C-alpha positions as a Markdown table, in Angstrom:
| # | Residue | x | y | z |
|---|---|---|---|---|
| 1 | Met | -11.7 | -15.5 | -4.9 |
| 2 | Cys | -12.0 | -19.2 | -5.9 |
| 3 | Trp | -8.2 | -19.7 | -5.7 |
| 4 | Arg | -8.3 | -19.0 | -2.0 |
| 5 | Tyr | -11.4 | -20.8 | -0.7 |
| 6 | Asp | -12.5 | -24.4 | -1.0 |
| 7 | Ser | -13.3 | -24.7 | -4.7 |
| 8 | Pro | -13.2 | -27.7 | -5.0 |
| 9 | Thr | -10.3 | -28.6 | -2.6 |
| 10 | Thr | -8.6 | -26.7 | 0.2 |
| 11 | Phe | -5.4 | -25.0 | -1.0 |
| 12 | Leu | -4.5 | -21.7 | 0.6 |
| 13 | Glu | -7.3 | -21.3 | 3.1 |
| 14 | Pro | -5.5 | -23.1 | 6.0 |
| 15 | Leu | -2.6 | -20.7 | 5.5 |
| 16 | Trp | -4.7 | -17.5 | 5.2 |
| 17 | Asn | -4.1 | -16.1 | 8.7 |
| 18 | Asn | -1.5 | -14.4 | 11.0 |
| 19 | Gln | 0.1 | -17.8 | 11.9 |
| 20 | His | 1.5 | -18.2 | 8.4 |
| 21 | Ile | 1.4 | -14.8 | 6.7 |
| 22 | Gln | 4.1 | -12.3 | 7.6 |
| 23 | Ser | 2.8 | -9.3 | 5.6 |
| 24 | Ile | 0.5 | -8.1 | 2.8 |
| 25 | Gln | 1.5 | -5.4 | 0.3 |
| 26 | Val | -0.9 | -3.6 | -2.0 |
| 27 | Thr | 0.9 | -1.5 | -4.6 |
| 28 | Phe | -0.5 | 0.9 | -7.2 |
| 29 | Lys | 2.1 | 2.8 | -9.3 |
| 30 | Glu | 1.8 | 5.0 | -12.3 |
| 31 | Asn | 4.7 | 6.2 | -14.5 |
| 32 | Phe | 3.1 | 9.5 | -15.4 |
| 33 | Gly | 2.0 | 12.6 | -13.5 |
| 34 | Val | -1.4 | 14.3 | -13.2 |
| 35 | Glu | -1.7 | 14.5 | -17.0 |
| 36 | Gly | -4.0 | 17.6 | -17.2 |
| 37 | Arg | -6.0 | 16.5 | -14.1 |
| 38 | Ala | -4.2 | 18.9 | -11.7 |
| 39 | Gly | -7.3 | 21.1 | -11.2 |
| 40 | Tyr | -9.2 | 18.1 | -9.8 |
| 41 | Phe | -6.3 | 16.2 | -8.3 |
| 42 | Asp | -4.8 | 19.1 | -6.3 |
| 43 | His | -8.0 | 19.3 | -4.2 |
| 44 | Tyr | -8.1 | 15.6 | -3.3 |
| 45 | Gly | -4.6 | 14.0 | -3.5 |
| 46 | Ile | -3.5 | 10.4 | -3.9 |
| 47 | Ile | -5.0 | 9.2 | -0.6 |
| 48 | Arg | -8.5 | 10.2 | -1.5 |
| 49 | Asp | -8.1 | 9.5 | -5.2 |
| 50 | Ile | -6.7 | 6.0 | -5.0 |
| 51 | Met | -6.0 | 4.7 | -1.6 |
| 52 | Gln | -9.1 | 5.3 | 0.5 |
| 53 | Asn | -11.3 | 3.6 | -2.2 |
| 54 | His | -9.7 | 1.5 | -4.8 |
| 55 | Leu | -6.8 | 0.0 | -2.7 |
| 56 | Leu | -9.0 | -0.4 | 0.4 |
| 57 | Gln | -11.4 | -2.4 | -1.8 |
| 58 | Met | -8.5 | -4.7 | -2.7 |
| 59 | Val | -7.6 | -5.1 | 1.0 |
| 60 | Ala | -11.2 | -5.9 | 1.9 |
| 61 | Leu | -11.5 | -8.6 | -0.8 |
| 62 | Phe | -8.3 | -10.2 | 0.2 |
| 63 | Thr | -8.9 | -10.3 | 3.9 |
| 64 | Met | -12.7 | -10.8 | 4.3 |
| 65 | Glu | -14.2 | -14.1 | 5.4 |
| 66 | Gln | -15.8 | -16.4 | 2.9 |
| 67 | Pro | -19.3 | -15.0 | 2.1 |
| 68 | Val | -22.4 | -17.1 | 2.4 |
| 69 | Ser | -22.8 | -17.0 | -1.3 |
| 70 | Leu | -21.6 | -15.1 | -4.4 |
| 71 | His | -24.6 | -12.8 | -4.2 |
| 72 | Ala | -23.7 | -9.1 | -4.1 |
| 73 | Glu | -25.1 | -8.4 | -0.6 |
| 74 | Asp | -23.4 | -11.4 | 0.9 |
| 75 | Ile | -20.0 | -10.3 | -0.5 |
| 76 | Arg | -20.6 | -6.7 | 0.6 |
| 77 | Asp | -21.6 | -7.8 | 4.1 |
| 78 | Glu | -18.2 | -9.5 | 4.6 |
| 79 | Lys | -16.3 | -6.5 | 3.3 |
| 80 | Val | -18.0 | -4.3 | 5.8 |
| 81 | Lys | -17.2 | -6.7 | 8.6 |
| 82 | Val | -13.5 | -6.7 | 7.9 |
| 83 | Leu | -13.3 | -3.0 | 7.4 |
| 84 | Arg | -15.0 | -2.4 | 10.8 |
| 85 | Ser | -12.1 | -4.4 | 12.3 |
| 86 | Leu | -9.5 | -2.1 | 10.8 |
| 87 | Glu | -7.7 | 0.1 | 13.3 |
| 88 | Pro | -8.4 | 3.9 | 12.6 |
| 89 | Leu | -5.4 | 5.4 | 10.8 |
| 90 | Arg | -3.2 | 8.2 | 12.2 |
| 91 | Ala | -0.8 | 10.5 | 10.4 |
| 92 | Ser | 2.1 | 8.5 | 12.0 |
| 93 | Asp | 1.0 | 5.5 | 9.9 |
| 94 | Phe | 1.7 | 7.4 | 6.7 |
| 95 | Val | 4.6 | 8.6 | 4.6 |
| 96 | Ile | 3.5 | 11.2 | 2.0 |
| 97 | Gly | 5.5 | 12.5 | -1.0 |
| 98 | Gln | 5.2 | 14.9 | -3.9 |
| 99 | Tyr | 7.1 | 14.6 | -7.1 |
| 100 | Ile | 9.5 | 17.4 | -8.1 |
| 101 | Gly | 7.8 | 19.6 | -10.6 |
| 102 | Tyr | 4.3 | 19.0 | -9.4 |
| 103 | Ser | 3.9 | 22.6 | -8.2 |
| 104 | Glu | 4.6 | 23.8 | -11.8 |
| 105 | Glu | 1.7 | 21.8 | -13.3 |
| 106 | Glu | -1.1 | 24.0 | -14.6 |
| 107 | Gly | -4.0 | 24.1 | -12.1 |
| 108 | Val | -1.9 | 23.4 | -9.0 |
| 109 | Arg | -2.3 | 25.8 | -6.1 |
| 110 | Gln | 0.7 | 27.8 | -4.9 |
| 111 | Asn | 2.7 | 26.0 | -2.1 |
| 112 | Ser | 0.4 | 23.0 | -2.5 |
| 113 | Lys | 0.8 | 20.2 | 0.1 |
| 114 | Thr | -1.2 | 17.8 | -1.9 |
| 115 | Pro | 0.6 | 14.4 | -1.9 |
| 116 | Thr | 1.2 | 12.6 | -5.2 |
| 117 | Phe | 2.6 | 9.6 | -3.3 |
| 118 | Ala | 1.5 | 7.9 | -0.1 |
| 119 | Thr | 2.2 | 4.7 | 1.8 |
| 120 | Cys | 0.7 | 3.6 | 5.0 |
| 121 | Arg | 0.5 | 0.6 | 7.4 |
| 122 | Met | -2.8 | -0.9 | 8.4 |
| 123 | Asn | -3.7 | -3.5 | 11.0 |
| 124 | Ile | -6.9 | -5.5 | 11.2 |
| 125 | Arg | -7.9 | -6.3 | 14.7 |
| 126 | Asn | -9.6 | -9.7 | 14.4 |
| 127 | Arg | -8.6 | -13.2 | 15.1 |
| 128 | Arg | -7.4 | -14.0 | 11.6 |
| 129 | Trp | -5.2 | -10.9 | 10.8 |
| 130 | Asp | -4.2 | -9.1 | 14.0 |
| 131 | Gly | -0.5 | -8.4 | 13.9 |
| 132 | Val | 0.0 | -8.8 | 10.2 |
| 133 | Pro | 1.2 | -5.5 | 8.7 |
| 134 | Ile | -0.8 | -4.5 | 5.7 |
| 135 | Leu | 1.3 | -2.1 | 3.6 |
| 136 | Ile | -0.4 | 0.1 | 1.0 |
| 137 | Lys | 1.4 | 2.2 | -1.6 |
| 138 | Ala | 0.1 | 4.5 | -4.3 |
| 139 | Gly | 2.0 | 7.0 | -6.3 |
| 140 | Lys | 2.2 | 9.0 | -9.5 |
| 141 | Asn | 5.3 | 9.6 | -11.7 |
| 142 | Leu | 7.1 | 6.6 | -10.4 |
| 143 | Asp | 9.4 | 4.1 | -12.1 |
| 144 | Glu | 6.8 | 1.9 | -13.6 |
| 145 | Arg | 3.1 | 1.2 | -14.1 |
| 146 | Leu | 2.0 | -1.6 | -11.7 |
| 147 | Ala | -0.9 | -2.8 | -9.6 |
| 148 | Glu | -0.6 | -5.9 | -7.5 |
| 149 | Val | -1.2 | -7.6 | -4.2 |
| 150 | Arg | 1.8 | -9.5 | -2.7 |
| 151 | Val | 1.3 | -11.9 | 0.2 |
| 152 | Thr | 4.6 | -12.8 | 2.0 |
| 153 | Phe | 4.6 | -16.0 | 4.1 |
| 154 | Arg | 6.5 | -16.5 | 7.3 |
| 155 | Ser | 9.9 | -18.2 | 7.3 |
| 156 | Val | 10.1 | -21.8 | 8.4 |
| 157 | Pro | 11.1 | -22.0 | 12.1 |
| 158 | Gly | 14.4 | -23.7 | 12.7 |
| 159 | Cys | 15.3 | -24.0 | 9.0 |
| 160 | Ile | 18.2 | -26.4 | 8.5 |
| 161 | Phe | 19.5 | -24.5 | 5.4 |
| 162 | Ser | 22.2 | -22.1 | 6.5 |
| 163 | Leu | 21.5 | -19.5 | 3.7 |
| 164 | Ala | 17.7 | -19.4 | 4.4 |
| 165 | Asn | 17.9 | -16.0 | 6.2 |
| 166 | Thr | 19.6 | -14.4 | 3.2 |
| 167 | Leu | 16.9 | -15.1 | 0.7 |
| 168 | Pro | 13.3 | -13.8 | 0.4 |
| 169 | Thr | 10.5 | -15.9 | 1.8 |
| 170 | Asn | 7.8 | -17.5 | -0.2 |
| 171 | Glu | 5.3 | -15.2 | -1.7 |
| 172 | Leu | 1.9 | -15.3 | -3.5 |
| 173 | Val | 1.5 | -12.4 | -6.0 |
| 174 | Val | -1.7 | -11.4 | -7.8 |
| 175 | Arg | -0.9 | -8.8 | -10.5 |
| 176 | Val | -3.8 | -6.7 | -11.7 |
| 177 | Gln | -1.9 | -4.7 | -14.3 |
| 178 | Pro | -0.1 | -4.8 | -16.6 |
| 179 | Asp | 0.0 | -8.4 | -18.0 |
| 180 | Glu | -2.4 | -9.9 | -15.4 |
| 181 | Ala | -0.9 | -12.9 | -13.6 |
| 182 | Ile | -0.9 | -15.0 | -10.5 |
| 183 | Tyr | 2.4 | -16.4 | -9.4 |
| 184 | Leu | 4.0 | -18.2 | -6.4 |
| 185 | Arg | 7.6 | -17.2 | -5.7 |
| 186 | Ile | 9.2 | -20.0 | -3.8 |
| 187 | Ile | 12.6 | -20.6 | -2.3 |
| 188 | Ser | 13.8 | -24.1 | -3.2 |
| 189 | Lys | 16.9 | -26.2 | -3.2 |
| 190 | Ser | 18.6 | -25.9 | -6.6 |
| 191 | Pro | 19.0 | -29.1 | -8.7 |
| 192 | Gly | 22.2 | -31.1 | -8.4 |
| 193 | Leu | 24.6 | -32.1 | -5.6 |
| 194 | Thr | 24.7 | -28.8 | -3.7 |
| 195 | Ser | 22.4 | -27.6 | -0.9 |
| 196 | Arg | 22.1 | -24.1 | -2.4 |
| 197 | Leu | 18.7 | -22.4 | -2.2 |
| 198 | Glu | 17.4 | -20.4 | -5.1 |
| 199 | Glu | 14.3 | -18.6 | -6.1 |
| 200 | Ala | 11.8 | -20.2 | -8.5 |
| 201 | Arg | 8.4 | -19.1 | -9.8 |
| 202 | Leu | 5.3 | -20.9 | -10.6 |
| 203 | Thr | 3.5 | -18.5 | -12.9 |
| 204 | Leu | 0.1 | -18.3 | -14.4 |
| 205 | Phe | -0.2 | -15.6 | -17.1 |
| 206 | Tyr | -3.9 | -15.0 | -18.0 |
| 207 | Arg | -3.2 | -14.1 | -21.7 |
| 208 | Thr | -1.2 | -17.2 | -22.4 |
| 209 | Ala | -3.1 | -19.7 | -20.3 |
| 210 | Trp | -6.5 | -19.2 | -22.0 |
| 211 | Glu | -7.3 | -18.1 | -25.5 |
| 212 | Glu | -10.3 | -16.2 | -24.4 |
| 213 | Ala | -8.2 | -14.1 | -22.0 |
| 214 | His | -7.4 | -11.8 | -24.9 |
| 215 | Asp | -11.1 | -10.7 | -24.8 |
| 216 | Ile | -11.3 | -10.0 | -21.1 |
| 217 | Pro | -13.1 | -6.6 | -20.7 |
| 218 | Asp | -11.2 | -3.9 | -19.0 |
| 219 | Ala | -12.3 | -2.5 | -15.6 |
| 220 | Tyr | -14.7 | 0.1 | -16.8 |
| 221 | Glu | -16.3 | -2.2 | -19.4 |
| 222 | Arg | -16.9 | -4.8 | -16.6 |
| 223 | Leu | -18.5 | -2.2 | -14.4 |
| 224 | Ile | -20.8 | -1.0 | -17.2 |
| 225 | Leu | -21.8 | -4.6 | -17.9 |
| 226 | Asp | -22.5 | -5.1 | -14.1 |
| 227 | Val | -24.8 | -2.0 | -14.2 |
| 228 | Ile | -26.7 | -3.4 | -17.2 |
| 229 | Tyr | -27.1 | -6.8 | -15.5 |
| 230 | Gly | -27.9 | -5.4 | -12.1 |
| 231 | Asp | -24.9 | -7.0 | -10.4 |
| 232 | Lys | -23.7 | -4.9 | -7.4 |
| 233 | Ser | -20.9 | -7.1 | -6.2 |
| 234 | Leu | -18.1 | -4.7 | -7.2 |
| 235 | Phe | -20.0 | -1.5 | -6.0 |
| 236 | Ile | -19.6 | 0.1 | -2.6 |
| 237 | Arg | -22.6 | 0.1 | -0.3 |
| 238 | Ser | -23.3 | 3.1 | 1.8 |
| 239 | Asp | -22.3 | 1.5 | 5.1 |
| 240 | Glu | -19.0 | 0.4 | 3.6 |
| 241 | Leu | -18.4 | 3.9 | 2.3 |
| 242 | Glu | -19.1 | 5.3 | 5.8 |
| 243 | Val | -16.8 | 3.0 | 7.6 |
| 244 | Ala | -14.0 | 3.6 | 5.1 |
| 245 | Trp | -14.1 | 7.3 | 5.7 |
| 246 | Asp | -14.3 | 6.8 | 9.4 |
| 247 | Lys | -10.9 | 4.9 | 9.3 |
| 248 | Phe | -9.2 | 7.5 | 7.1 |
| 249 | Thr | -10.6 | 10.8 | 8.2 |
| 250 | Pro | -8.5 | 11.2 | 11.4 |
| 251 | Ala | -5.3 | 10.7 | 9.5 |
| 252 | Leu | -6.4 | 13.0 | 6.7 |
| 253 | His | -7.1 | 15.8 | 9.1 |
| 254 | Glu | -3.7 | 15.5 | 10.7 |
| 255 | Leu | -1.9 | 15.4 | 7.4 |
| 256 | Glu | -3.7 | 18.4 | 5.9 |
| 257 | Phe | -4.1 | 20.7 | 8.9 |
| 258 | Ser | -0.8 | 20.2 | 10.8 |
| 259 | Asp | 2.4 | 21.9 | 9.7 |
| 260 | Gln | 4.2 | 18.9 | 11.1 |
| 261 | Tyr | 3.5 | 16.8 | 8.0 |
| 262 | Arg | 4.6 | 17.9 | 4.6 |
| 263 | Pro | 5.1 | 15.8 | 1.5 |
| 264 | Val | 8.7 | 14.6 | 1.0 |
| 265 | Pro | 9.9 | 15.5 | -2.5 |
| 266 | Tyr | 11.0 | 12.7 | -4.8 |
| 267 | Val | 12.5 | 12.5 | -8.3 |
| 268 | Pro | 10.0 | 11.7 | -11.1 |
| 269 | Gly | 10.7 | 8.2 | -12.4 |
| 270 | Ser | 12.1 | 7.0 | -9.1 |
| 271 | Arg | 10.7 | 4.5 | -6.6 |
| 272 | Gly | 9.4 | 7.4 | -4.4 |
| 273 | Pro | 10.8 | 8.8 | -1.2 |
| 274 | Ala | 13.2 | 6.7 | 0.8 |
| 275 | Glu | 11.0 | 7.3 | 3.9 |
| 276 | Ala | 8.6 | 4.7 | 2.5 |
| 277 | Asp | 11.3 | 2.1 | 3.0 |
| 278 | Tyr | 11.8 | 3.2 | 6.6 |
| 279 | Leu | 8.1 | 2.8 | 7.3 |
| 280 | Ala | 8.2 | -0.7 | 6.0 |
| 281 | Ala | 11.3 | -1.5 | 8.0 |
| 282 | Arg | 9.6 | -0.3 | 11.2 |
| 283 | Tyr | 7.3 | -3.4 | 10.9 |
| 284 | Gly | 10.0 | -5.8 | 9.8 |
| 285 | Cys | 9.1 | -5.6 | 6.1 |
| 286 | Met | 10.7 | -4.6 | 2.8 |
| 287 | Trp | 8.9 | -3.2 | -0.2 |
| 288 | Ala | 9.1 | -5.9 | -2.8 |
| 289 | Ser | 10.7 | -5.3 | -6.1 |
| 290 | Asp | 9.3 | -6.8 | -9.3 |
| 291 | Leu | 12.8 | -8.0 | -10.2 |
| 292 | Asp | 13.9 | -11.6 | -9.7 |
| 293 | Ile | 17.3 | -12.6 | -8.2 |
| 294 | Gly | 18.9 | -12.7 | -11.7 |
| 295 | Gly | 17.7 | -9.2 | -12.4 |
| 296 | Lys | 15.2 | -10.1 | -15.1 |
| 297 | Arg | 11.7 | -8.8 | -15.1 |
| 298 | Leu | 9.0 | -11.3 | -14.8 |
| 299 | Arg | 7.1 | -11.4 | -18.1 |
| 300 | Ser | 5.0 | -13.8 | -20.1 |
| 301 | Thr | 6.6 | -15.8 | -22.8 |
| 302 | Ser | 4.6 | -13.8 | -25.4 |
| 303 | Gly | 5.0 | -10.6 | -23.5 |
| 304 | Pro | 6.9 | -7.5 | -24.6 |
């Protein structure tokens, strides 16, 4: 979190509020299906398996206030505070989907309504974040493997460049996997005599910026080390778990026990159901693509 808070100078903290941020997107995509886990997955679904815990943790870390210290309890105190400000979710905040062929997986119940894809909109009712749509997406058997947080900043009021409204706004992206990176996507005047605006990127790839980045432990290695050292910073406390379930349970009951809500089928290898785009559009947002204007995927210079 040092890139956000004052360490050692103020950078993003003055912008980290609803006056400057238009939306936040948290995306988790896998390009494979249940992979032999259908017996487990079919009883829980993508919301319980990924969204209610892992992705909600990412939301809390991005939106919490600065803790008193980096001690585990101080960090967890702030996460609980911001989650308590989260509006309880309803079924109408969600779009759920199921990839075609899921029902044929071994271990899946007949006529299963279990979602393999879900997206939802959240709102945090506090002074810093109220009114900023937080869009969460998680899905299996999609077009790529990706986990990232994307912060979209508001457009400049009264922009003097005539083409400003046709280009994306500035964004901060923290990519968790694959190829960990932090980058700023900015809209800037192109070099030369024209006034044409183009997209540029200021990119920090972990594995090319530091030699030791090649030895960064993966997620489970880190958690095992934290257990050995007694560091609880990344572990959920009981009150945090309780408030997380309080926010999701009303929506889960509606989605599971009402015939009004059934998963929308989508083609394996696609971006998911189109209804997810309609949900984002309802709040004046678009799901971001990981392609730049020229159609080239962002990669490190030493990447595949």
